[in-house]
N, CA, C and O of each residue as an XYZ file, in Angstrom:
740
protein
N     154.370     71.707    -10.066
C     154.383     73.537     -9.902
C     155.603     74.380    -10.499
O     155.180     75.268    -11.239
N     156.566     74.364    -10.422
C     157.410     74.974    -11.108
C     157.643     74.983    -12.930
O     158.043     75.908    -13.637
N     157.268     73.743    -13.274
C     157.077     73.701    -14.301
C     156.090     73.651    -15.162
O     156.068     73.301    -16.342
N     155.220     74.065    -14.405
C     153.653     74.790    -14.230
C     153.850     76.152    -14.618
O     153.315     76.641    -15.613
N     154.663     76.810    -13.792
C     155.204     78.427    -14.127
C     155.843     78.457    -15.590
O     155.320     78.915    -16.606
N     156.774     78.015    -15.492
C     157.430     77.958    -16.888
C     156.376     77.632    -18.050
O     156.301     78.440    -18.975
N     155.889     76.956    -18.054
C     154.623     76.568    -18.679
C     153.798     77.962    -18.773
O     153.665     78.304    -19.948
N     153.381     78.595    -18.115
C     152.890     79.955    -17.978
C     153.764     80.817    -18.284
O     153.415     81.503    -19.245
N     154.960     81.118    -17.776
C     155.739     82.390    -18.518
C     155.739     82.198    -20.326
O     155.553     83.128    -21.111
N     156.011     80.673    -20.731
C     156.021     80.429    -21.709
C     154.592     80.524    -22.769
O     154.709     80.117    -23.925
N     153.585     80.949    -22.400
C     152.812     80.803    -22.765
C     152.172     82.225    -22.659
O     151.196     82.406    -23.387
N     152.590     83.306    -21.830
C     152.344     84.395    -21.511
C     153.054     85.195    -22.917
O     152.451     85.728    -23.848
N     154.310     85.088    -22.737
C     155.285     85.630    -23.870
C     154.457     84.971    -25.024
O     153.924     85.956    -25.534
N     154.067     83.948    -25.685
C     153.579     83.730    -26.621
C     152.385     84.587    -27.285
O     152.083     84.969    -28.416
N     151.876     84.682    -25.995
C     150.154     85.034    -26.702
C     150.287     86.384    -26.759
O     149.478     87.026    -27.428
N     151.622     87.211    -25.870
C     151.989     88.634    -25.492
C     152.686     89.251    -26.795
O     152.643     90.451    -27.066
N     153.515     88.004    -27.788
C     153.842     88.874    -28.825
C     152.963     88.663    -29.995
O     153.168     89.261    -31.051
N     151.793     87.661    -29.805
C     151.050     87.852    -30.761
C     150.091     88.936    -30.549
O     149.334     89.046    -31.514
N     149.804     90.024    -29.327
C     149.031     90.767    -29.103
C     149.770     92.036    -29.748
O     149.290     93.127    -29.439
N     151.048     92.031    -30.736
C     151.534     93.148    -31.025
C     150.727     93.791    -31.996
O     150.379     93.027    -32.897
N     150.238     95.190    -32.115
C     149.581     95.576    -33.305
C     147.828     94.599    -33.392
O     147.162     94.712    -34.421
N     147.495     94.039    -32.637
C     145.941     93.349    -32.987
C     144.750     94.380    -33.544
O     143.553     94.198    -33.769
N     145.431     95.287    -33.637
C     144.321     96.399    -34.090
C     144.408     96.669    -35.384
O     143.570     97.374    -35.948
N     145.459     96.122    -36.011
C     145.993     96.418    -37.365
C     144.663     95.566    -38.278
O     143.909     94.706    -37.822
N     144.683     96.065    -39.518
C     143.581     96.232    -40.521
C     144.176     94.850    -41.257
O     145.389     94.720    -41.427
N     143.458     94.087    -41.572
C     144.193     93.095    -42.490
C     144.461     93.306    -43.872
O     143.684     93.204    -44.821
N     145.523     93.577    -43.858
C     146.352     94.056    -45.002
C     147.631     93.513    -45.235
O     148.310     94.038    -46.117
N     148.216     92.268    -44.415
C     149.189     91.219    -44.798
C     149.050     90.711    -45.790
O     148.200     91.059    -46.610
N     150.412     89.117    -46.047
C     150.051     88.621    -46.500
C     148.620     88.050    -47.057
O     148.304     88.323    -48.215
N     147.869     87.363    -46.347
C     147.083     86.618    -46.244
C     145.788     87.511    -46.064
O     144.973     87.176    -45.204
N     145.596     88.481    -46.736
C     144.666     89.793    -46.041
C     143.360     88.851    -47.281
O     142.381     88.565    -46.593
N     143.248     88.592    -48.075
C     142.522     88.267    -49.138
C     141.776     87.379    -48.721
O     140.672     87.279    -49.257
N     142.210     86.302    -47.452
C     141.776     85.475    -46.793
C     140.871     85.621    -45.446
O     139.940     84.885    -45.122
N     141.364     86.732    -44.756
C     141.369     87.284    -43.253
C     140.194     88.367    -43.779
O     139.189     88.549    -43.091
N     140.328     88.826    -44.612
C     138.646     89.387    -45.058
C     137.567     88.584    -45.638
O     136.369     88.852    -45.543
N     137.991     87.752    -46.140
C     136.412     86.794    -46.204
C     136.096     86.479    -45.046
O     135.038     86.820    -44.518
N     137.149     85.658    -44.407
C     136.485     85.140    -42.704
C     136.126     86.518    -42.357
O     135.062     86.575    -42.973
N     136.227     87.412    -41.931
C     135.692     88.538    -41.413
C     134.324     89.180    -41.783
O     133.713     89.825    -40.931
N     133.724     88.978    -43.320
C     133.099     89.108    -44.154
C     131.928     88.274    -43.568
O     130.905     88.780    -43.108
N     132.161     87.062    -43.626
C     131.656     85.760    -42.946
C     130.947     86.159    -41.656
O     129.742     86.404    -41.594
N     131.845     86.207    -40.574
C     131.639     86.812    -39.260
C     130.582     88.429    -39.170
O     129.786     88.882    -38.348
N     130.877     88.678    -39.887
C     130.593     90.159    -40.170
C     128.674     90.260    -40.257
O     127.872     90.938    -39.614
N     128.445     88.916    -41.716
C     127.492     88.856    -41.814
C     126.463     88.005    -40.786
O     125.347     88.377    -40.423
N     126.935     87.156    -40.537
C     126.525     86.467    -38.893
C     126.412     87.475    -37.925
O     125.378     87.352    -37.269
N     126.847     88.068    -37.726
C     126.325     89.319    -36.862
C     125.070     89.729    -37.780
O     124.103     88.999    -37.995
N     125.246     90.953    -38.255
C     124.421     91.393    -39.171
C     122.628     90.765    -39.273
O     121.575     91.187    -38.796
N     122.982     89.583    -40.139
C     121.645     88.628    -40.668
C     121.391     87.373    -40.424
O     120.815     86.500    -41.073
N     122.241     87.415    -38.712
C     121.493     86.458    -37.984
C     122.543     85.058    -37.684
O     123.029     84.413    -38.613
N     122.682     84.870    -36.834
C     124.242     83.412    -36.694
C     123.222     82.161    -37.203
O     122.469     81.390    -36.607
N     123.609     82.374    -38.680
C     123.000     80.876    -39.639
C     124.151     80.398    -39.499
O     124.992     81.209    -39.887
N     124.660     79.300    -39.062
C     125.916     78.388    -38.696
C     126.246     77.946    -40.170
O     127.231     78.335    -40.797
N     125.227     77.027    -40.665
C     125.636     76.202    -42.273
C     125.131     77.063    -43.174
O     124.827     76.514    -44.233
N     124.912     78.359    -43.118
C     124.916     79.663    -44.236
C     125.668     80.705    -44.102
O     125.231     81.837    -43.895
N     126.715     80.438    -44.197
C     128.205     81.713    -44.529
C     127.630     82.261    -45.177
O     126.814     81.582    -45.800
N     127.638     83.623    -45.445
C     127.538     84.816    -46.547
C     128.531     85.488    -46.968
O     129.115     85.924    -45.976
N     129.128     85.864    -48.071
C     130.422     86.602    -48.216
C     129.544     87.682    -49.131
O     128.396     87.522    -49.546
N     130.545     88.995    -49.352
C     129.283     90.458    -49.652
C     129.738     90.409    -51.658
O     129.116     91.037    -52.515
N     130.842     89.570    -51.893
C     130.996     89.860    -52.977
C     130.421     89.366    -54.365
O     130.913     89.655    -55.455
N     129.307     88.579    -54.162
C     127.870     88.051    -55.166
C     127.230     88.675    -55.886
O     126.280     88.267    -56.554
N     127.645     89.690    -55.846
C     126.799     90.720    -56.694
C     125.377     91.028    -55.857
O     125.357     91.670    -54.808
N     124.296     90.508    -56.446
C     122.499     90.929    -56.710
C     122.195     88.853    -55.851
O     121.111     88.381    -55.509
N     123.254     88.324    -55.796
C     122.675     86.967    -55.076
C     122.984     87.248    -54.035
O     123.599     88.259    -53.694
N     122.405     85.953    -53.051
C     122.560     86.426    -51.913
C     123.648     85.902    -51.028
O     123.545     85.802    -49.805
N     124.588     85.609    -51.663
C     126.401     85.104    -51.580
C     126.417     83.991    -50.217
O     127.004     84.084    -49.139
N     125.511     82.913    -50.766
C     125.942     81.492    -49.415
C     127.100     81.088    -50.875
O     127.056     81.072    -52.105
N     128.260     80.753    -49.546
C     129.741     80.404    -49.950
C     129.854     78.962    -49.519
O     129.606     78.739    -48.334
N     130.108     78.194    -50.108
C     130.433     76.229    -49.898
C     131.616     76.712    -49.096
O     131.722     77.741    -49.763
N     132.357     76.796    -48.430
C     133.283     76.845    -47.169
C     133.296     75.376    -46.388
O     132.496     74.475    -46.640
N     134.565     75.287    -45.193
C     134.830     74.912    -44.275
C     133.906     74.807    -43.415
O     132.918     75.478    -43.709
N     133.828     74.223    -42.450
C     132.415     74.959    -40.947
C     132.920     76.053    -40.133
O     134.005     76.008    -39.553
N     132.109     77.043    -40.100
C     132.527     78.289    -39.702
C     132.835     78.336    -38.469
O     132.289     79.328    -37.985
N     133.553     77.659    -37.544
C     133.240     77.885    -36.548
C     134.175     79.365    -36.117
O     133.526     80.200    -35.487
N     135.290     79.628    -36.354
C     136.126     80.756    -36.041
C     135.599     81.912    -36.157
O     135.602     82.783    -35.288
N     134.876     82.015    -37.789
C     134.575     83.662    -37.533
C     133.104     83.530    -36.953
O     132.666     84.649    -36.690
N     132.100     82.392    -36.639
C     130.998     82.133    -35.913
C     131.287     82.620    -34.389
O     130.418     83.387    -33.976
N     132.335     82.331    -33.466
C     132.649     82.636    -32.171
C     132.967     84.095    -32.287
O     132.590     84.732    -31.304
N     133.710     84.978    -33.460
C     134.334     86.232    -33.496
C     132.750     86.712    -33.561
O     132.427     87.404    -32.596
N     131.922     86.515    -34.332
C     130.653     87.066    -34.357
C     129.780     87.432    -33.272
O     128.946     88.337    -33.236
N     130.116     86.546    -32.349
C     129.401     86.280    -31.014
C     130.224     87.527    -30.364
O     129.466     88.116    -29.593
N     131.366     88.065    -30.401
C     132.235     88.377    -29.497
C     131.675     90.088    -30.075
O     131.568     91.011    -29.268
N     131.470     90.199    -31.082
C     130.844     91.600    -32.154
C     129.460     91.961    -31.213
O     129.155     93.154    -31.195
N     128.964     91.418    -30.760
C     127.484     91.521    -30.171
C     127.999     92.232    -28.815
O     127.174     92.948    -28.246
N     129.198     92.113    -28.280
C     129.535     92.975    -26.933
C     130.697     93.911    -27.226
O     131.212     94.503    -26.277
N     131.079     94.065    -28.264
C     132.487     94.894    -28.289
C     132.168     95.439    -30.100
O     133.064     96.154    -30.547
N     131.404     95.240    -30.732
C     131.232     95.669    -31.959
C     132.321     94.789    -33.187
O     133.004     93.776    -33.036
N     132.192     95.340    -33.940
C     132.982     94.609    -35.333
C     134.582     95.606    -35.577
O     134.933     96.705    -36.004
N     135.073     94.563    -35.079
C     136.584     95.188    -34.963
C     137.666     93.614    -35.542
O     137.545     92.430    -35.228
N     138.702     94.335    -36.505
C     139.798     93.143    -36.337
C     140.317     92.498    -35.282
O     140.920     91.431    -35.393
N     140.118     93.099    -34.190
C     141.269     92.375    -33.121
C     140.269     91.891    -32.685
O     140.389     92.083    -31.476
N     139.260     91.338    -32.857
C     138.566     90.808    -32.306
C     138.547     89.113    -33.209
O     138.510     88.078    -32.544
N     138.574     89.086    -34.584
C     139.081     87.933    -35.266
C     140.540     87.731    -34.908
O     140.794     86.529    -34.984
N     141.573     88.428    -34.555
C     142.951     88.172    -34.357
C     142.998     87.450    -33.174
O     143.797     86.538    -32.963
N     141.685     88.062    -31.970
C     142.036     87.469    -30.365
C     141.163     86.027    -30.808
O     141.481     85.223    -29.930
N     140.560     85.590    -31.414
C     139.890     84.371    -31.805
C     141.274     83.333    -31.582
O     141.642     82.655    -30.623
N     141.813     83.555    -32.894
C     142.741     83.177    -33.403
C     143.772     82.476    -32.369
O     144.150     81.306    -32.306
N     144.175     83.895    -31.380
C     145.216     83.766    -30.346
C     144.409     83.366    -29.741
O     145.050     82.581    -29.041
N     143.501     83.287    -29.458
C     142.781     82.185    -27.961
C     143.413     80.533    -28.242
O     144.252     79.823    -27.689
N     142.297     80.371    -29.665
C     142.908     78.734    -30.119
C     144.410     78.685    -30.312
O     144.926     77.682    -30.804
N     145.128     79.732    -29.943
C     146.705     79.254    -30.064
C     147.027     79.063    -28.272
O     147.785     78.178    -27.876
N     146.506     79.785    -27.556
C     146.704     79.247    -25.970
C     146.170     78.120    -25.736
O     146.705     77.217    -25.092
N     145.092     78.088    -26.235
C     144.141     75.974    -25.934
C     145.613     75.304    -26.477
O     146.251     74.425    -25.898
N     145.900     75.856    -27.527
C     146.738     74.523    -28.091
C     147.970     74.126    -27.504
O     148.429     72.984    -27.549
N     148.629     75.377    -26.803
C     150.051     75.339    -26.019
C     149.615     74.109    -24.278
O     150.156     73.063    -23.919
N     149.128     74.446    -24.010
C     148.916     72.913    -23.100
C     148.972     71.328    -23.344
O     149.684     70.455    -22.847
N     147.721     71.284    -24.515
C     147.742     70.130    -24.926
C     149.469     69.635    -25.692
O     150.092     68.574    -25.700
N     149.675     70.659    -26.113
C     151.007     70.319    -26.756
C     152.059     70.307    -25.680
O     152.859     69.411    -25.947
N     152.292     70.760    -24.883
C     153.505     70.544    -23.650
C     152.534     68.826    -23.218
O     153.332     67.960    -23.577
N     151.986     68.518    -22.973
C     151.512     67.429    -22.705
C     151.330     66.322    -23.439
O     150.943     65.271    -22.927
N     151.603     66.458    -24.774
C     151.574     65.459    -25.430
C     153.137     65.428    -25.536
O     153.534     64.461    -24.886
N     153.979     65.982    -25.995
C     155.610     65.726    -25.850
C     156.072     65.365    -24.130
O     157.006     64.690    -23.696
N     155.096     66.052    -23.489
C     155.586     65.504    -22.122
C     155.341     64.125    -21.996
O     155.960     63.641    -21.048
N     154.813     63.516    -22.476
C     154.172     61.901    -22.374
C     155.312     60.855    -23.213
O     155.502     59.652    -23.031
N     156.128     62.009    -24.412
C     157.234     60.813    -25.160
C     158.752     61.177    -24.400
O     159.765     60.503    -24.588
N     158.672     62.559    -23.381
C     159.874     63.362    -22.951
C     159.441     63.616    -21.777
O     158.437     63.303    -21.138
N     160.735     64.491    -21.515
C     160.692     64.990    -19.780
C     159.973     65.964    -20.191
O     159.392     66.305    -21.221
N     160.191     66.432    -18.874
C     159.469     68.151    -18.668
C     160.078     69.004    -19.605
O     159.411     69.710    -20.362
N     161.825     68.970    -19.593
C     162.411     70.239    -19.714
C     162.380     69.977    -21.644
O     162.570     70.880    -22.459
N     162.131     68.724    -21.934
C     161.720     68.868    -23.694
C     160.789     69.436    -23.866
O     160.717     70.412    -24.613
N     159.847     68.956    -23.209
C     158.043     69.600    -23.530
C     158.204     71.313    -23.206
O     157.338     72.161    -23.419
N     159.369     71.503    -22.716
C     158.795     73.295    -22.653
C     159.878     73.286    -23.493
O     158.696     73.459    -23.791
N     160.683     73.274    -24.078
C     161.502     73.927    -25.196
C     160.616     73.566    -26.534
O     160.373     74.443    -27.363
N     160.215     72.404    -26.665
C     158.705     72.507    -27.586
C     158.389     73.339    -28.079
O     158.678     73.884    -29.144
N     157.309     73.627    -26.801
C     156.526     74.913    -26.396
C     156.784     76.004    -26.527
O     155.915     76.868    -26.646
N     158.185     76.273    -26.542
C     159.399     77.657    -26.341
C     159.021     77.515    -28.137
O     158.306     78.380    -28.644
N     159.486     76.538    -28.862
C     159.783     76.793    -30.394
C     158.603     77.118    -30.929
O     158.495     78.140    -31.607
N     157.368     76.140    -30.650
C     156.419     75.851    -31.685
C     155.425     77.856    -30.849
O     154.419     78.241    -31.445
N     155.975     78.753    -29.552
C     155.769     79.694    -29.446
C     156.395     80.629    -30.198
O     155.926     81.766    -30.255
N     157.286     80.361    -30.729
C     158.160     81.610    -31.206
C     158.400     81.200    -32.804
O     159.099     82.121    -33.225
N     158.226     80.516    -33.609
C     158.745     80.150    -34.505
C     157.162     81.883    -35.430
O     156.091     82.435    -35.178
N     158.297     81.844    -36.470
C     157.530     82.753    -37.253
C     156.097     82.393    -38.210
O     155.172     83.176    -38.424
N     156.181     81.441    -38.540
C     154.928     81.046    -39.315
C     153.826     80.787    -38.073
O     152.629     81.004    -38.261
N     154.345     80.301    -36.777
C     153.297     79.796    -35.992
C     152.760     81.427    -35.560
O     151.642     81.926    -35.691
N     153.763     81.893    -35.117
C     153.410     83.731    -35.314
C     152.277     84.196    -35.807
O     151.254     84.516    -35.201
N     152.561     84.220    -37.184
C     152.044     84.934    -38.244
C     150.703     84.250    -38.722
O     149.941     84.877    -39.457
N     150.415     82.982    -38.313
C     149.396     81.909    -38.474
C     148.555     81.992    -37.875
O     147.400     81.853    -38.278
N     149.040     82.350    -36.251
C     148.037     82.430    -35.064
C     147.779     83.883    -34.841
O     147.601     84.170    -33.657
N     147.729     84.679    -35.528
C     147.488     86.352    -35.410
C     146.205     86.516    -36.012
O     145.216     87.072    -35.536
N     146.404     85.737    -37.568
C     145.630     86.167    -38.421
C     144.325     85.175    -38.502
O     144.466     83.958    -38.374
N     143.146     85.732    -38.706
C     141.913     86.195    -38.585
C     141.116     84.907    -39.868
O     140.261     85.167    -40.715
N     141.890     83.325    -39.539
C     141.498     82.083    -40.239
C     141.507     81.302    -39.201
O     141.836     81.489    -38.030
N     140.965     80.084    -39.974
C     140.900     78.624    -39.276
C     141.807     77.978    -39.018
O     141.775     77.035    -38.228
N     142.923     78.417    -39.721
C     144.213     77.968    -39.708
C     144.358     77.288    -38.025
O     144.347     76.103    -37.693
N     144.468     78.315    -37.309
C     145.478     77.769    -35.736
C     144.142     77.450    -34.929
O     144.480     77.256    -33.762
N     142.771     77.315    -35.070
C     141.805     76.175    -34.751
C     141.904     74.908    -34.859
O     141.830     74.053    -33.976
N     142.093     74.789    -36.084
C     142.186     73.373    -36.764
C     143.660     72.850    -36.045
O     143.552     71.702    -35.615
N     144.843     73.386    -35.857
C     145.395     73.403    -35.549
C     145.504     72.933    -33.838
O     146.271     72.028    -33.507
N     144.890     73.454    -33.118
C     144.479     73.705    -32.356
C     143.963     72.086    -31.751
O     144.312     71.353    -30.825
N     142.840     72.027    -32.964
C     141.764     70.466    -32.576
C     142.721     69.603    -32.621
O     142.739     68.715    -31.768
N     143.810     69.671    -33.702
C     144.540     68.221    -34.217
C     145.211     67.988    -32.604
O     144.960     67.044    -31.855
N     146.008     68.998    -32.372
C     146.684     68.802    -31.070
C     145.963     68.056    -29.903
O     146.494     67.044    -29.446
N     144.848     68.481    -29.429
C     144.177     68.095    -28.561
C     143.827     66.906    -28.915
O     143.773     66.078    -28.006
N     143.466     66.427    -30.403
C     143.036     65.506    -30.443
C     144.093     64.041    -30.692
O     143.681     62.889    -30.557
N     145.425     64.395    -31.055
C     146.254     63.284    -30.731
C     146.591     62.987    -28.975
O     146.740     61.855    -28.514
N     146.686     64.650    -27.915
C     146.536     63.866    -26.626
C     145.671     62.845    -26.484
O     145.756     61.664    -26.147
N     144.371     63.967    -27.001
C     143.474     62.803    -26.500
C     143.375     61.213    -26.637
O     142.867     60.326    -25.951
N     144.013     61.253    -27.708
C     143.926     59.603    -28.076
C     144.922     58.617    -27.208
O     144.800     57.463    -26.797
N     146.167     59.800    -27.102
C     147.532     58.875    -26.570
C     146.849     58.400    -25.203
O     146.742     57.240    -24.804
N     146.396     59.614    -24.559
C     145.843     59.332    -22.813
C     144.541     58.325    -22.855
O     144.328     57.712    -21.808
N     143.832     58.140    -23.733
C     143.054     57.474    -24.049
C     143.836     55.412    -24.089
O     143.495     54.348    -23.572
N     144.746     55.787    -24.840
C     145.551     54.135    -24.985
C     145.959     54.402    -23.716
O     145.888     53.393    -23.015
N     146.253     55.111    -23.297
C     147.420     54.947    -21.825
C     146.682     54.919    -20.615
O     147.064     54.327    -19.605
N     145.404     55.692    -20.738
C     144.559     54.910    -19.624
C     143.433     53.737    -19.452
O     142.410     53.631    -18.776
N     143.951     53.113    -20.160
C     142.385     51.599    -20.121
C     141.471     51.954    -21.072
O     140.616     51.087    -21.250
N     141.326     53.263    -21.968
C     140.700     53.384    -22.555
C     139.446     53.553    -22.317
O     138.617     52.792    -22.815
N     139.241     54.155    -21.847
C     138.252     55.439    -20.853
C     137.260     56.252    -22.344
O     137.586     57.014    -23.254
N     135.989     55.592    -21.941
C     134.757     56.160    -23.274
C     135.279     57.520    -23.488
O     135.765     58.016    -24.505
N     135.088     57.995    -22.377
C     135.015     59.625    -22.389
C     136.089     60.460    -23.323
O     135.834     61.450    -24.008
N     137.445     59.747    -23.154
C     138.339     60.316    -23.360
C     138.343     59.594    -25.241
O     138.629     60.718    -25.653
N     138.314     59.271    -25.744
C     137.697     57.890    -26.947
C     136.955     59.523    -27.894
O     137.274     60.113    -28.927
N     136.061     59.687    -27.025
C     134.614     60.404    -27.529
C     135.617     61.783    -27.751
O     135.948     62.236    -28.847
N     136.050     62.379    -26.262
C     136.872     63.759    -26.574
C     137.959     63.886    -27.601
O     138.316     65.016    -27.935
N     138.432     62.981    -28.052
C     139.527     62.583    -28.812
C     138.537     62.518    -30.499
O     139.058     62.937    -31.532
N     137.442     62.069    -30.480
C     136.858     61.649    -31.816
C     136.373     63.416    -32.040
O     136.785     64.177    -32.915
N     135.649     63.633    -31.235
C     135.221     65.183    -31.512
C     136.096     66.304    -32.078
O     135.932     67.135    -32.972
N     137.167     65.994    -31.156
C     138.528     67.370    -31.253
C     139.091     67.049    -32.598
O     139.627     68.017    -33.139
N     139.108     65.616    -33.466
C     139.075     65.222    -34.420
C     138.409     65.810    -35.985
O     138.889     66.443    -36.925
N     136.959     65.180    -35.655
C     136.129     66.072    -36.193
C     136.114     67.396    -36.255
O     135.757     67.941    -37.300
N     136.479     68.095    -35.208
C     136.617     69.781    -35.565
C     137.587     70.051    -36.267
O     137.632     71.024    -37.020
N     138.481     69.228    -36.111
C     140.272     69.914    -36.874
C     139.714     69.723    -38.123
O     139.675     70.759    -38.788
N     139.048     68.244    -38.929
C     138.730     68.900    -39.806
C     137.680     69.159    -40.387
O     137.575     68.882    -41.582
N     136.583     69.788    -39.645
C     135.601     70.658    -40.866
C     135.656     71.759    -40.419
O     134.852     72.561    -40.893
N     136.704     72.297    -39.236
C     137.326     73.622    -39.544
C     137.864     73.944    -40.701
O     137.403     74.917    -41.296
N     138.875     73.249    -41.226
C     139.775     73.164    -42.387
C     139.488     72.143    -43.094
O     140.150     71.123    -42.905
N     138.450     72.149    -44.072
C     138.622     70.455    -44.660
C     139.182     71.158    -45.600
O     139.324     70.148    -46.290
N     139.739     72.174    -46.412
C     140.490     71.752    -47.704
C     142.126     71.809    -46.992
O     143.108     71.535    -47.680
């Protein structure tokens, strides 16, 4: 219980830092990529949730279909657009959500090879590094891919440790597949 309390504190602090200026427009260093992802999300919302046919608006008179990675992050954001409308904070919140999901998996992964104190230290560093903060509050698929990658590593380690339970292997394969698909390049 005590280590879960500390993990919760680290997670809450990490998420709180990422919520600062969450409504900020996409004007930072990766603005062009965030604008493309936001454009795809808005087009899902406006023209139908065709997950395998992402569209951009800068194609002139062409329909604007673009060949990119699997558009899970903008798709999730477009579903939230149904409830809250089109806002920058929704895209950033999706990335923050993927960060929050990755923290327990990272903790459990490190705890498998070290004790709880080192796992908490690793999670604290992971939550507080500037690049982690910057990437996990940007409306891009990078954080989703990292989250799925960490989950896959943990699931495969658990599969090897627990007598090779088939459900752990399937979950690890699914997480690996999503990590690759979400951020293929």
